[in-house]
C-alpha positions as CSV (number, residue, x, y, z in Angstrom):
1,M,16.9,2.5,-1.6
2,S,19.1,1.1,1.1
3,D,19.1,-2.5,2.1
4,D,17.8,-1.2,5.9
5,V,14.9,0.6,3.9
6,A,14.0,-2.3,1.3
7,A,13.7,-4.6,4.5
8,H,11.4,-2.7,6.5
9,V,9.1,-1.9,3.1
10,R,9.4,-5.6,2.7
11,T,7.9,-6.4,6.3
12,Y,5.3,-4.0,6.2
13,I,4.0,-5.0,2.8
14,E,4.2,-8.9,4.1
15,G,2.6,-8.1,7.2
16,Q,-0.3,-6.2,5.1
17,L,-0.6,-9.7,3.5
18,T,-0.6,-11.8,6.4
19,E,-3.5,-13.3,8.0
20,L,-3.5,-11.2,11.0
21,G,-6.4,-10.2,12.9
22,R,-5.3,-6.5,13.4
23,K,-2.8,-5.1,10.6
24,N,-1.6,-2.3,12.6
25,V,2.4,-1.2,13.1
26,E,2.4,-2.6,16.3
27,Q,1.0,-6.3,15.2
28,I,2.9,-6.5,12.0
29,A,6.1,-5.5,13.6
30,L,5.5,-7.9,16.4
31,N,5.0,-10.8,13.9
32,A,7.7,-10.0,11.8
33,G,10.0,-10.2,15.0
34,I,11.2,-6.6,15.1
35,A,10.7,-3.8,17.6
36,P,7.2,-1.7,16.8
37,R,9.1,1.5,17.4
38,T,11.5,0.5,14.4
39,L,8.6,0.0,11.9
40,Q,6.8,3.2,13.2
41,E,9.9,5.3,13.1
42,F,10.4,4.0,9.5
43,L,6.9,4.7,8.3
44,A,7.3,8.1,10.2
45,S,10.0,9.2,8.4
46,Y,9.9,7.6,4.8
47,E,8.4,9.7,2.2
48,W,6.1,7.9,-0.1
49,D,5.5,8.9,-3.6
50,H,2.0,8.2,-4.1
51,A,1.9,9.2,-8.0
52,A,4.6,7.3,-8.5
53,M,3.1,4.4,-6.9
54,R,0.1,5.0,-8.5
55,D,1.5,5.1,-11.9
56,Q,3.8,2.4,-11.3
57,I,0.9,-0.3,-10.4
58,A,-1.2,1.1,-13.4
59,K,1.7,0.0,-15.6
60,I,1.8,-3.2,-13.8
61,V,-2.0,-3.7,-14.8
62,R,-1.8,-2.9,-18.1
63,S,1.4,-5.0,-19.1
64,E,0.7,-8.1,-17.4
65,L,-3.1,-8.2,-16.1
66,F,-4.8,-6.6,-19.4
67,G,-6.1,-8.7,-21.9
68,K,-9.0,-9.3,-24.1
69,L,-10.7,-11.7,-21.7
70,N,-9.8,-10.1,-18.8
71,I,-11.9,-8.4,-16.0
72,G,-10.9,-6.2,-13.0
73,I,-12.6,-6.0,-9.8
74,I,-11.3,-3.4,-7.2
75,D,-12.6,-4.6,-3.8
76,E,-12.5,-2.0,-0.7
77,T,-12.5,-3.4,2.4
78,S,-15.1,-0.7,4.1
79,F,-12.5,-0.4,7.2
80,V,-12.4,3.7,7.8
81,K,-9.2,4.9,7.6
82,K,-8.4,7.7,10.1
83,G,-5.8,10.2,10.7
84,D,-3.2,11.5,8.6
85,K,-0.1,9.2,9.2
86,T,-1.5,6.0,7.4
87,P,-0.4,5.1,4.3
88,G,-3.5,5.2,2.1
89,V,-5.5,7.9,4.0
């Protein structure tokens, strides 16, 4: 992964973890101090490997969080996802 791509991934993920009221690409970019079009173009052009991401998350959960006394809770946000360009839709 190039440094440029890694920077955009970091910006996007950090934006999702902020306390922004609306976590759309424009708000995330503006909050990070970059032009919204930059992040929009990155998300439109970068191919997400959903299966690899799912497998990596499962591996992390298994290796770092699995234990006899541990439980897992998946809390969905209840926000309706629309379109076919948003990650996670």
